[in-house]
C-alpha positions as a Markdown table, in Angstrom:
| # | Residue | x | y | z |
|---|---|---|---|---|
| 1 | Phe | -1.2 | 12.8 | 25.1 |
| 2 | Arg | -4.5 | 15.7 | 26.3 |
| 3 | Trp | -2.9 | 18.0 | 23.9 |
| 4 | Phe | -2.9 | 15.7 | 20.5 |
| 5 | Arg | -6.4 | 13.6 | 22.1 |
| 6 | Arg | -7.8 | 17.4 | 21.7 |
| 7 | Phe | -6.9 | 17.9 | 17.9 |
| 8 | Gly | -7.5 | 14.3 | 17.2 |
| 9 | Glu | -11.1 | 14.7 | 17.9 |
| 10 | Ser | -12.0 | 18.2 | 16.6 |
| 11 | Tyr | -13.0 | 18.8 | 13.3 |
| 12 | Val | -13.0 | 21.2 | 10.7 |
| 13 | Lys | -15.4 | 21.0 | 7.6 |
| 14 | Val | -13.4 | 21.4 | 4.4 |
| 15 | Pro | -14.6 | 20.9 | 1.0 |
| 16 | Phe | -14.8 | 17.8 | -0.5 |
| 17 | Leu | -13.0 | 15.8 | 2.1 |
| 18 | Gly | -16.1 | 16.5 | 4.5 |
| 19 | Ala | -15.4 | 16.6 | 8.4 |
| 20 | Val | -11.3 | 15.9 | 8.6 |
| 21 | Ser | -9.9 | 16.5 | 12.4 |
| 22 | Tyr | -7.3 | 18.9 | 12.7 |
| 23 | Leu | -5.0 | 16.7 | 13.9 |
| 24 | Thr | -5.1 | 14.8 | 10.2 |
| 25 | Leu | -4.8 | 18.2 | 8.1 |
| 26 | Ala | -1.6 | 19.3 | 10.3 |
| 27 | Ile | -0.1 | 15.3 | 9.8 |
| 28 | Cys | -0.6 | 15.0 | 6.1 |
| 29 | Pro | 1.5 | 16.9 | 4.4 |
| 30 | Phe | 4.3 | 15.3 | 6.2 |
| 31 | Cys | 2.7 | 11.4 | 4.9 |
| 32 | Ile | 2.8 | 13.6 | 1.6 |
| 33 | Ala | 6.0 | 14.6 | 1.4 |
| 34 | Phe | 7.0 | 11.1 | 2.3 |
| 35 | Ala | 5.0 | 9.4 | -0.2 |
| 36 | Val | 7.2 | 11.8 | -2.9 |
| 37 | Phe | 9.8 | 11.5 | -1.7 |
| 38 | Trp | 10.0 | 7.4 | -2.0 |
| 39 | Ala | 8.9 | 8.2 | -5.1 |
| 40 | Val | 11.7 | 10.0 | -6.3 |
| 41 | Lys | 14.2 | 8.2 | -4.5 |
| 42 | Arg | 12.4 | 4.5 | -5.0 |
| 43 | Gln | 15.0 | 3.4 | -7.1 |
| 44 | Tyr | 17.8 | 3.5 | -4.8 |
| 45 | Ser | 19.3 | 1.0 | -2.9 |
| 46 | Tyr | 17.7 | 2.5 | 0.6 |
| 47 | Ala | 14.2 | 2.9 | -1.3 |
| 48 | Trp | 12.6 | -0.4 | 1.0 |
| 49 | Ile | 12.6 | 1.4 | 4.2 |
| 50 | Gly | 10.2 | 4.1 | 2.4 |
| 51 | Gln | 8.4 | 1.1 | 0.3 |
| 52 | Asp | 7.7 | -0.3 | 4.7 |
| 53 | Ile | 6.9 | 2.1 | 6.0 |
| 54 | Leu | 4.0 | 3.0 | 3.0 |
| 55 | Gly | 3.0 | 0.0 | 3.2 |
| 56 | Ile | 2.9 | -0.9 | 7.2 |
| 57 | Ser | 1.0 | 2.1 | 7.3 |
| 58 | Leu | -1.8 | 0.6 | 4.2 |
| 59 | Ile | -2.2 | -2.8 | 6.4 |
| 60 | Ile | -2.8 | -0.7 | 9.8 |
| 61 | Thr | -5.5 | 1.5 | 7.4 |
| 62 | Val | -7.3 | -2.0 | 6.1 |
| 63 | Leu | -6.9 | -3.2 | 9.7 |
| 64 | Gln | -8.7 | -0.4 | 11.3 |
| 65 | Ile | -11.2 | 0.3 | 8.8 |
| 66 | Val | -12.3 | -3.4 | 7.5 |
| 67 | Arg | -14.0 | -6.0 | 10.2 |
| 68 | Val | -14.1 | -9.8 | 9.7 |
| 69 | Pro | -18.7 | -10.7 | 11.1 |
| 70 | Asn | -17.9 | -13.3 | 12.5 |
| 71 | Leu | -15.9 | -16.6 | 12.1 |
| 72 | Lys | -17.6 | -18.7 | 9.6 |
| 73 | Val | -17.4 | -15.5 | 7.1 |
| 74 | Gly | -12.9 | -15.6 | 8.4 |
| 75 | Phe | -12.8 | -19.5 | 8.2 |
| 76 | Val | -13.9 | -19.4 | 4.0 |
| 77 | Leu | -12.4 | -15.7 | 3.6 |
| 78 | Leu | -9.5 | -17.0 | 4.5 |
| 79 | Ser | -9.7 | -20.9 | 3.1 |
| 80 | Cys | -10.5 | -19.3 | -0.5 |
| 81 | Ala | -6.8 | -16.9 | -0.5 |
| 82 | Phe | -5.6 | -20.8 | 0.6 |
| 83 | Met | -5.9 | -21.8 | -2.0 |
| 84 | Tyr | -6.3 | -18.7 | -4.4 |
| 85 | Asp | -2.9 | -18.1 | -3.6 |
| 86 | Ile | -2.0 | -21.8 | -3.9 |
| 87 | Phe | -3.0 | -21.1 | -8.0 |
| 88 | Trp | -1.7 | -17.8 | -8.5 |
| 89 | Val | 1.9 | -18.4 | -7.1 |
| 90 | Phe | 2.3 | -21.9 | -7.9 |
| 91 | Val | 0.4 | -22.9 | -10.9 |
| 92 | Ser | 0.5 | -20.5 | -12.7 |
| 93 | Lys | 4.7 | -21.2 | -13.5 |
| 94 | Trp | 2.9 | -24.2 | -15.1 |
| 95 | Trp | 0.4 | -21.7 | -17.7 |
| 96 | Phe | 2.3 | -18.0 | -17.7 |
| 97 | Arg | 5.7 | -19.7 | -16.7 |
| 98 | Glu | 6.8 | -17.5 | -14.5 |
| 99 | Ser | 4.9 | -16.2 | -10.5 |
| 100 | Val | 1.8 | -14.4 | -11.8 |
| 101 | Met | 1.3 | -13.1 | -8.1 |
| 102 | Ile | 4.6 | -12.2 | -7.9 |
| 103 | Val | 5.4 | -10.4 | -10.9 |
| 104 | Val | 2.1 | -8.6 | -10.0 |
| 105 | Ala | 2.9 | -7.9 | -6.1 |
| 106 | Arg | 6.9 | -6.8 | -7.0 |
| 107 | Gly | 5.4 | -4.7 | -9.7 |
| 108 | Asp | 7.5 | -6.0 | -12.5 |
| 109 | Arg | 6.4 | -5.9 | -16.6 |
| 110 | Ser | 4.1 | -3.4 | -16.6 |
| 111 | Gly | 6.1 | -1.4 | -19.0 |
| 112 | Glu | 6.0 | 1.4 | -16.1 |
| 113 | Asp | 6.6 | 1.6 | -13.2 |
| 114 | Gly | 4.4 | -0.3 | -10.7 |
| 115 | Ile | 3.1 | 0.1 | -7.6 |
| 116 | Pro | 4.8 | -2.6 | -5.4 |
| 117 | Met | 1.6 | -4.3 | -2.9 |
| 118 | Leu | 4.6 | -6.3 | -1.0 |
| 119 | Leu | 7.0 | -5.4 | 2.5 |
| 120 | Lys | 10.9 | -5.8 | 1.0 |
| 121 | Ile | 14.4 | -6.6 | 3.4 |
| 122 | Pro | 17.2 | -7.0 | 2.5 |
| 123 | Arg | 18.8 | -11.4 | 3.3 |
| 124 | Met | 21.2 | -10.6 | 5.1 |
| 125 | Phe | 24.5 | -13.0 | 5.5 |
| 126 | Asp | 23.2 | -14.0 | 1.8 |
| 127 | Pro | 26.1 | -13.8 | -1.5 |
| 128 | Trp | 24.0 | -13.1 | -3.9 |
| 129 | Gly | 21.6 | -9.9 | -2.2 |
| 130 | Gly | 18.3 | -9.7 | -3.0 |
| 131 | Tyr | 15.4 | -9.1 | -0.9 |
| 132 | Ser | 13.1 | -11.4 | 1.5 |
| 133 | Ile | 9.6 | -10.1 | 0.0 |
| 134 | Ile | 5.7 | -10.9 | 1.3 |
| 135 | Gly | 2.9 | -9.5 | 0.2 |
| 136 | Phe | -0.5 | -6.9 | 2.2 |
| 137 | Gly | -2.0 | -10.2 | 1.3 |
| 138 | Asp | -0.3 | -12.7 | 3.4 |
| 139 | Ile | -0.8 | -10.1 | 6.3 |
| 140 | Ile | -3.5 | -8.5 | 5.9 |
| 141 | Leu | -6.2 | -11.5 | 5.5 |
| 142 | Pro | -4.6 | -13.3 | 8.5 |
| 143 | Gly | -4.8 | -9.9 | 9.9 |
| 144 | Leu | -8.4 | -9.1 | 9.7 |
| 145 | Leu | -9.2 | -13.0 | 11.7 |
| 146 | Val | -6.5 | -11.2 | 14.6 |
| 147 | Thr | -8.1 | -8.4 | 15.2 |
| 148 | Phe | -11.6 | -10.2 | 15.1 |
| 149 | Ala | -10.3 | -12.5 | 17.9 |
| 150 | Leu | -9.0 | -9.1 | 19.8 |
| 151 | Arg | -13.1 | -7.4 | 19.2 |
| 152 | Tyr | -14.5 | -10.9 | 20.8 |
| 153 | Asp | -12.1 | -11.3 | 23.4 |
| 154 | Trp | -12.8 | -7.5 | 24.7 |
| 155 | Leu | -17.1 | -7.9 | 24.3 |
| 156 | Ala | -16.6 | -11.0 | 25.9 |
| 157 | Asn | -14.1 | -8.8 | 28.6 |
| 158 | Lys | -11.0 | -12.0 | 28.8 |
| 159 | Arg | -8.3 | -11.3 | 29.3 |
| 160 | Leu | -4.9 | -11.6 | 27.8 |
| 161 | Lys | -4.1 | -14.8 | 28.6 |
| 162 | Ser | -7.9 | -16.7 | 28.3 |
| 163 | Gly | -9.1 | -15.0 | 25.5 |
| 164 | Tyr | -8.0 | -15.5 | 21.6 |
| 165 | Phe | -6.2 | -12.7 | 21.2 |
| 166 | Leu | -2.5 | -14.8 | 21.8 |
| 167 | Gly | -3.4 | -18.0 | 20.4 |
| 168 | Thr | -4.1 | -16.4 | 17.0 |
| 169 | Met | -1.1 | -13.3 | 17.1 |
| 170 | Ser | 1.9 | -16.3 | 18.1 |
| 171 | Ala | -0.1 | -18.8 | 15.5 |
| 172 | Tyr | -0.2 | -16.4 | 12.8 |
| 173 | Gly | 3.8 | -15.7 | 13.9 |
| 174 | Leu | 4.8 | -19.2 | 14.2 |
| 175 | Gly | 3.3 | -19.8 | 10.3 |
| 176 | Leu | 6.0 | -16.4 | 9.4 |
| 177 | Leu | 9.1 | -17.5 | 10.8 |
| 178 | Ile | 8.0 | -21.5 | 10.0 |
| 179 | Thr | 7.6 | -19.7 | 5.8 |
| 180 | Tyr | 10.8 | -17.3 | 6.5 |
| 181 | Ile | 13.0 | -20.4 | 7.4 |
| 182 | Ala | 11.7 | -23.0 | 4.8 |
| 183 | Leu | 12.5 | -19.8 | 2.0 |
| 184 | Asn | 15.8 | -19.8 | 3.5 |
| 185 | Leu | 16.1 | -23.7 | 3.8 |
């Protein structure tokens, strides 16, 4: 761990990129190779694994960079995202004959290969097969509130049981579970 910390905290100046850690330079070729491998093999049945790894990496990066400054902003952001989702997933079916959000998330029907903006998991024990999907926005936006609760607990020196993080994380997990059950029913 100390060896990697040293490489993570040591920087080298790279043209056009600026200061980059040695650890980032060492890992970068593997990341590029993985992304190229997925792009070449994305039509295969097992490509969902690579897609999910790349998607989770992007989600973690966004949650590390983007910060909600206060609870009011988080509330307004989630409320607007809720209304936005309802419109583009359900109401858009009436106007466009299909859910615009689902078509865009899958990267379908653009005439060229799109970049899927969702996580896919094959359905187990389903005679028709297919995938259960969840869009990045359904993970990132509530994740911003969860990370806000964690940062607040750290700054307020609250323990896990007395802070807000455990409650928000549990509520988010319960919401995902209820959504998954509703999709299967």
